NUTORDREN-345858 format. One record per residue (C-alpha): residue in one letter; x, y, z. Coordinates in steps of 0.02 Angstrom, whole numbers, plus 50000, padded with zeros to 5 digits. Each point is the difference from the previous one (the first is absolute). Example, Ala and Ser with C-alpha at 12.3 -4.5 7.8 and 13.67 -1.06 7.14 Angstrom:
<resn: a, x: 50615, y: 49775, z: 50390>
<resn: s, x: 50069, y: 50172, z: 49967>
REM end
This chain:
<resn: m, x: 50000, y: 50000, z: 50000>
<resn: n, x: 50062, y: 50172, z: 49954>
<resn: s, x: 50047, y: 50097, z: 50157>
<resn: n, x: 49996, y: 50163, z: 49900>
<resn: l, x: 49813, y: 49978, z: 49978>
<resn: r, x: 49897, y: 50156, z: 50027>
<resn: v, x: 49814, y: 49968, z: 50017>
<resn: i, x: 49872, y: 50137, z: 50032>
<resn: v, x: 49816, y: 49960, z: 50023>
<resn: y, x: 49885, y: 50150, z: 49975>
<resn: s, x: 49843, y: 49952, z: 50092>
<resn: t, x: 49852, y: 50049, z: 50108>
<resn: p, x: 49949, y: 49913, z: 50162>
<resn: s, x: 49828, y: 49950, z: 49933>
<resn: c, x: 50063, y: 49921, z: 49838>
<resn: p, x: 49988, y: 49808, z: 50003>
<resn: w, x: 50120, y: 49978, z: 49852>
<resn: c, x: 50128, y: 50113, z: 50086>
<resn: n, x: 49990, y: 49893, z: 50156>
<resn: a, x: 50016, y: 49840, z: 49897>
<resn: a, x: 50156, y: 50068, z: 49913>
<resn: k, x: 50081, y: 50051, z: 50166>
<resn: r, x: 49959, y: 49831, z: 50076>
<resn: y, x: 50077, y: 49916, z: 49846>
<resn: f, x: 50163, y: 50097, z: 50023>
<resn: r, x: 50005, y: 49964, z: 50188>
<resn: e, x: 49973, y: 49814, z: 49972>
<resn: r, x: 50148, y: 49997, z: 49882>
<resn: g, x: 50112, y: 50103, z: 50114>
<resn: i, x: 50008, y: 50146, z: 49878>
<resn: r, x: 50026, y: 50168, z: 50082>
<resn: f, x: 49895, y: 50141, z: 49931>
<resn: y, x: 49953, y: 50178, z: 50036>
<resn: d, x: 49814, y: 50021, z: 50030>
<resn: v, x: 49940, y: 50172, z: 49945>
<resn: d, x: 49823, y: 50047, z: 50053>
<resn: v, x: 49941, y: 50114, z: 49860>
<resn: s, x: 49839, y: 50041, z: 50094>
<resn: k, x: 50104, y: 50097, z: 50128>
<resn: d, x: 50146, y: 50061, z: 49892>
<resn: r, x: 49947, y: 50112, z: 49856>
<resn: k, x: 50177, y: 50018, z: 49932>
<resn: a, x: 50018, y: 49811, z: 49993>
<resn: a, x: 49830, y: 49987, z: 49913>
<resn: e, x: 50060, y: 50124, z: 49868>
<resn: e, x: 50163, y: 49901, z: 49980>
<resn: m, x: 49899, y: 49838, z: 49978>
<resn: v, x: 49892, y: 50079, z: 49864>
<resn: r, x: 50155, y: 50069, z: 49913>
<resn: k, x: 50081, y: 49827, z: 50001>
<resn: s, x: 49848, y: 49897, z: 49952>
<resn: g, x: 49888, y: 50121, z: 49906>
<resn: q, x: 49849, y: 49953, z: 50106>
<resn: m, x: 49918, y: 50023, z: 50169>
<resn: g, x: 49958, y: 49821, z: 50051>
<resn: v, x: 50095, y: 49904, z: 50132>
<resn: p, x: 50103, y: 49900, z: 50025>
<resn: v, x: 50141, y: 50065, z: 49894>
<resn: i, x: 50160, y: 49904, z: 50032>
<resn: d, x: 50171, y: 50068, z: 49951>
<resn: i, x: 50133, y: 49864, z: 49989>
<resn: n, x: 50168, y: 50080, z: 49959>
<resn: g, x: 49912, y: 50127, z: 49889>
<resn: h, x: 49887, y: 49873, z: 49913>
<resn: i, x: 49817, y: 50044, z: 50031>
<resn: v, x: 49868, y: 49868, z: 50034>
<resn: v, x: 49820, y: 50061, z: 50006>
<resn: g, x: 49892, y: 49889, z: 50109>
<resn: f, x: 50050, y: 49838, z: 50083>
<resn: d, x: 50070, y: 49914, z: 49844>
<resn: r, x: 50086, y: 49852, z: 50082>
<resn: a, x: 50077, y: 49933, z: 49837>
<resn: k, x: 50080, y: 50167, z: 49958>
<resn: i, x: 50057, y: 50026, z: 50181>
<resn: d, x: 50080, y: 49827, z: 50004>
<resn: r, x: 50088, y: 50034, z: 49834>
<resn: l, x: 50069, y: 50167, z: 50061>
<resn: l, x: 50056, y: 49922, z: 50164>
<resn: g, x: 50078, y: 49851, z: 49912>
<resn: l, x: 49886, y: 49877, z: 50089>
<resn: k, x: 49930, y: 49840, z: 49927>
REM end
């Protein structure tokens, strides 16, 4: 596993897919930054700039953007099988 991995999850507390994504990372021992865009307007603007949309979750894996909890794409970016 790449120790230089930088994972940011833009989420809201009430979003079930956000919680599923964070649980997925925790279960695999992947450290991530959880950014609550409902409380941080600057972070919400950054998320929209990166992804082009307002929905959560938006996951940034080393600069690669995943919109939604797309497990196949996440696994590919993380180098997981």
